[in-house]
C-alpha positions in Angstrom: 5.8 6.2 11.2 8.8 5.0 13.2 11.2 3.3 10.9 14.1 1.2 12.2 17.1 1.4 9.9 19.9 -1.1 10.2 23.1 -0.4 8.3 26.9 0.0 8.5 28.7 2.4 10.8 31.2 2.6 8.0 30.6 4.0 4.5 31.5 1.0 2.4 33.7 1.3 -0.6 31.3 3.1 -3.0 30.1 6.6 -2.4 26.7 5.7 -3.8 25.9 3.9 -0.5 26.3 7.1 1.5 24.4 9.2 -1.1 21.5 6.8 -1.0 21.5 6.5 2.8 21.3 10.3 3.0 18.5 10.4 0.4 16.5 7.9 2.4 17.0 10.0 5.6 16.0 13.2 3.8 12.8 11.6 2.5 12.0 10.3 6.0 12.5 13.8 7.5 10.4 15.5 4.7 7.6 13.1 5.3 7.4 13.1 9.1 8.9 9.7 9.7 11.0 9.1 12.7 14.4 7.3 12.4 15.1 4.6 15.0 18.7 3.4 14.6 21.9 2.5 16.4 22.9 6.1 17.2 26.2 6.4 15.3 27.5 9.6 13.6 29.6 7.6 11.2 29.1 5.6 8.0 25.7 4.9 6.6 24.2 5.3 10.0 25.4 8.9 10.2 24.4 9.7 6.7 20.9 8.5 7.3 20.6 10.4 10.5 22.1 13.5 8.9 19.5 13.3 6.2 16.6 13.1 8.6 18.0 15.9 10.8 18.6 18.2 7.7 14.8 18.1 7.1 13.9 18.8 10.7 13.0 15.2 11.5 13.2 13.2 14.7 16.0 10.7 15.2 16.1 8.2 18.1 19.5 6.6 18.8 19.4 3.3 20.7 22.9 2.9 22.0 24.3 0.0 24.0 26.8 0.5 26.8 29.8 -0.4 24.6 32.7 2.0 24.6 33.4 1.8 20.8 29.8 2.5 20.0 29.3 5.2 22.7 32.3 7.0 21.2 30.5 7.3 17.8 27.3 8.7 19.2 25.6 11.2 16.9 25.6 14.7 18.5 22.3 15.7 16.9 20.0 12.9 18.3 16.5 14.0 19.2 16.3 11.2 21.7 18.8 8.8 23.2 17.9 5.4 24.7 20.9 3.7 26.3 20.8 0.0 26.8 23.1 -2.3 28.6 23.6 -4.8 25.8 23.4 -5.2 22.0 20.6 -7.7 22.5 18.6 -5.2 24.5 19.2 -2.6 21.8 17.8 -5.0 19.2 14.7 -5.6 21.3 14.1 -1.9 21.9 14.5 -1.0 18.2 12.1 -3.8 17.0 9.5 -2.9 19.6 9.6 0.8 18.7 9.4 0.5 15.0 6.5 0.2 12.6 8.7 -0.8 9.7 12.3 -2.2 9.2 14.8 -1.3 6.5 18.3 -2.8 6.1 20.8 -0.8 4.1 24.2 -2.3 3.3 26.2 -3.1 6.4 28.3 -5.8 8.1 27.6 -8.8 10.3 25.7 -6.7 12.8 23.3 -5.5 10.2 22.9 -9.0 8.9 22.2 -10.2 12.5 19.6 -7.5 13.1 17.7 -7.9 9.9 17.6 -11.7 9.9 16.2 -11.6 13.5 13.5 -9.3 12.3 12.7 -11.6 9.3 12.6 -14.6 11.7 10.2 -12.8 14.1 8.1 -11.6 11.3 7.7 -15.1 9.9 6.3 -16.1 13.3 3.9 -13.2 13.4 5.7 -11.6 16.4 6.8 -8.5 14.4 4.5 -6.8 12.0 5.2 -4.2 9.3 7.3 -4.3 6.1 10.8 -5.6 6.1 12.8 -3.9 3.4 16.3 -4.8 2.1 17.6 -1.8 0.3 19.4 -3.6 -2.5 21.9 -0.8 -3.4 24.1 -1.9 -6.2 22.8 -5.4 -5.8 24.1 -5.6 -2.2 21.4 -8.0 -1.1 21.3 -10.3 -4.1 23.1 -13.0 -2.1 20.4 -12.7 0.6 17.7 -13.1 -2.0 19.5 -16.3 -3.1 19.6 -17.6 0.5 15.9 -17.0 0.9 15.2 -18.7 -2.5 17.3 -21.6 -1.3 15.4 -21.9 2.0 12.2 -22.2 0.0 13.6 -24.6 -2.6 14.8 -27.0 0.1 11.5 -26.9 2.1 12.8 -25.0 5.1 10.3 -22.2 4.8 7.1 -21.1 3.1 6.6 -18.3 0.7 4.2 -16.7 3.3 7.2 -16.3 5.7 8.7 -13.8 3.3 5.7 -12.2 1.8 6.4 -8.9 3.5 10.2 -9.0 2.8 10.8 -6.5 0.0 14.0 -6.1 -2.0 14.0 -2.4 -3.0 16.3 -1.2 -5.7 15.6 2.5 -5.1 13.7 4.9 -2.9 10.5 4.8 -4.9 10.2 1.1 -4.2 10.8 1.7 -0.5 8.0 4.4 -0.5 5.7 1.9 -2.2 6.5 -0.8 0.3 5.8 1.5 3.2 2.4 2.7 1.8 
């Protein structure tokens, strides 16, 4: 399975984020899943890729032609796909992937995973959409989705394949 992982290119302020990202990557590598991600060697992005590579797995980096991002390119990528824009990167990643996981990250991560959720609700994208709720990171997103439903701006069906996973075992179950 090709799994798109969206997450921060920084580690955040709690070492548990890096540990859990690396654990996810190791599990992916051990189980023959390919990582499709933004191609960075830093932060949670780098930790996830390092975990996959440590287990001999495949890692595809989709990297836009942006100097700051190009400068962080992971040296161990199995495959590199260079795009001209961030928008093109998002399109390539969503078309390549069979499943989508968001780890903690910043505004870019939020942009990417909400677009996936929107396209999923329209039936354009298939496969599970998983928010890895490390340390409750995505509780505020859960509240936003509940608010959308409570105010009649969405249907429960829109979010039936959106999973809030507290740990790796819940991710594994959602991907099965």
